[in-house]
C-alpha positions in Angstrom: -54.5 -71.8 -66.6 -51.2 -70.2 -67.4 -50.3 -66.9 -65.7 -50.6 -64.8 -68.9 -54.1 -66.3 -69.5 -55.2 -65.3 -66.0 -53.8 -61.8 -66.5 -55.6 -61.5 -69.8 -59.0 -62.7 -68.4 -58.9 -60.5 -65.4 -57.7 -57.4 -67.3 -60.3 -57.7 -70.0 -63.0 -58.2 -67.4 -61.8 -55.1 -65.6 -61.9 -53.0 -68.9 -65.5 -54.2 -69.4 -66.5 -53.3 -65.8 -64.8 -49.9 -66.0 -66.4 -48.9 -69.3 -69.8 -50.2 -68.1 -69.7 -47.8 -65.1 -68.3 -45.0 -67.2 -71.0 -45.3 -69.8 -73.6 -45.0 -67.0 -72.3 -41.5 -66.1 -74.4 -38.8 -67.6 -72.6 -36.5 -70.1 -72.9 -33.5 -67.8 -71.0 -35.4 -65.1 -68.1 -36.8 -67.1 -66.0 -33.7 -66.5 -67.4 -32.9 -63.1 -64.8 -32.9 -60.3 -66.2 -33.6 -56.9 -63.6 -31.5 -55.1 -60.9 -29.0 -56.1 -58.1 -31.4 -56.4 -60.1 -34.5 -57.5 -60.1 -35.8 -61.0 -63.1 -36.2 -63.3 -64.3 -39.5 -64.8 -62.8 -38.4 -68.1 -59.4 -37.7 -66.5 -59.5 -41.0 -64.6 -60.2 -42.8 -67.9 -57.4 -41.0 -69.6 -55.0 -42.4 -67.1 -56.4 -45.9 -67.7 -55.6 -45.4 -71.4 -51.9 -44.5 -71.0 -51.1 -46.9 -68.1 -50.9 -50.1 -70.3 -48.5 -48.4 -72.7 -46.3 -47.3 -69.8 -46.3 -50.8 -68.2 -45.7 -52.5 -71.6 -42.6 -50.3 -72.1 -41.3 -51.2 -68.6 -41.9 -54.9 -69.2 -40.1 -54.8 -72.6 -37.1 -52.8 -71.4 -36.9 -54.1 -67.8 -34.9 -51.2 -66.4 -32.8 -51.8 -63.3 -32.5 -48.1 -62.4 -35.3 -45.6 -62.2 -36.0 -44.1 -65.6 -36.9 -40.4 -66.1 -40.7 -40.2 -65.7 -40.7 -37.5 -68.4 -40.0 -40.4 -70.9 -43.6 -41.3 -70.5 -45.0 -37.8 -71.0 -45.8 -38.2 -74.7 -47.9 -41.3 -73.9 -49.8 -39.4 -71.2 -50.2 -36.3 -73.4 -51.7 -38.5 -76.2 -54.2 -40.0 -73.8 -55.2 -36.5 -72.5 -56.3 -35.6 -76.1 -59.0 -38.2 -75.9 -62.2 -36.4 -74.7 -65.1 -38.6 -75.6 -66.0 -42.0 -74.2 -66.0 -43.5 -77.6 -62.4 -42.4 -78.3 -61.3 -43.3 -74.8 -62.8 -46.8 -75.0 -61.3 -47.4 -78.4 -57.8 -46.4 -77.2 -58.2 -48.3 -73.9 -59.1 -51.5 -75.8 -56.2 -51.1 -78.3 -53.6 -50.3 -75.6 -54.9 -53.1 -73.4 -54.5 -55.6 -76.4 -51.0 -54.4 -77.0 -50.1 -54.6 -73.3 -51.5 -58.2 -73.1 -49.5 -59.2 -76.2 -46.3 -58.1 -74.3 -47.4 -60.1 -71.2 -48.1 -63.1 -73.4 -44.5 -63.0 -74.8 -42.7 -62.6 -71.5 -40.3 -65.5 -71.1 -41.1 -67.5 -68.0 -37.6 -66.9 -66.6 -38.1 -63.1 -66.3 -41.4 -63.2 -64.4 -39.6 -63.0 -61.0 -37.0 -60.5 -62.3 -37.2 -57.1 -60.5 -37.9 -54.1 -62.7 -37.4 -50.6 -61.5 -40.3 -48.2 -62.0 -40.0 -44.4 -62.7 -41.3 -43.8 -59.2 -38.3 -45.7 -57.7 -40.0 -48.8 -56.5 -39.0 -52.2 -57.9 -41.7 -54.7 -58.9 -41.3 -58.1 -60.5 -42.3 -58.6 -64.1 -45.2 -60.7 -62.8 -46.4 -57.9 -60.5 -46.1 -55.3 -63.4 -48.1 -57.7 -65.6 -50.9 -57.4 -63.1 -50.4 -53.6 -62.9 -52.9 -52.7 -65.5 -55.6 -54.9 -63.9 -54.9 -53.3 -60.5 -55.1 -49.8 -61.9 -58.4 -50.5 -63.7 -60.1 -51.9 -60.6 -58.7 -49.1 -58.5 -60.2 -46.5 -60.9 -63.4 -48.4 -61.2 -63.9 -47.7 -57.5 -63.2 -44.0 -58.0 -65.8 -43.8 -60.8 -68.3 -45.7 -58.7 -67.6 -43.3 -55.8 -68.1 -40.2 -58.0 -71.4 -41.7 -59.1 -72.5 -41.9 -55.5 -71.4 -38.3 -54.8 -73.8 -37.0 -57.5 -76.6 -39.3 -56.3 -76.4 -42.4 -58.5 -76.8 -45.4 -56.2 -77.2 -48.1 -58.9 -74.9 -51.0 -59.3 -73.9 -51.6 -62.9 
């Protein structure tokens, strides 16, 4: 299996898992914050919608110096306008497909090339190609924990 195929399989599975857990959250708990500075399930999902677009842009441009994080603000603002699970899921799937197309087209010779992120840490193109998968699984854990906090102990 080629690298991009592995990334695609893992990422698409993570989208399925995240949305399965999110769809198990009752409507009245989707915007519930378990603590003052915590995020709600909807806010977590909004981040998962904009992350693949940000990562795709980094993979396409491969900056060597930190770029202004405000460059990505319009992408984030667009995701924050999505307030229903249906709209979020549709955008997540579309953005994931676009991201995976960028990963598929990465030349082999750039996979080990360092790319500087807006937060000042360099990653290889290969690591950034796995970034969306990592972010989805990280946030799946957060959604599952929020479910535990309001009393849902089921595994989905």
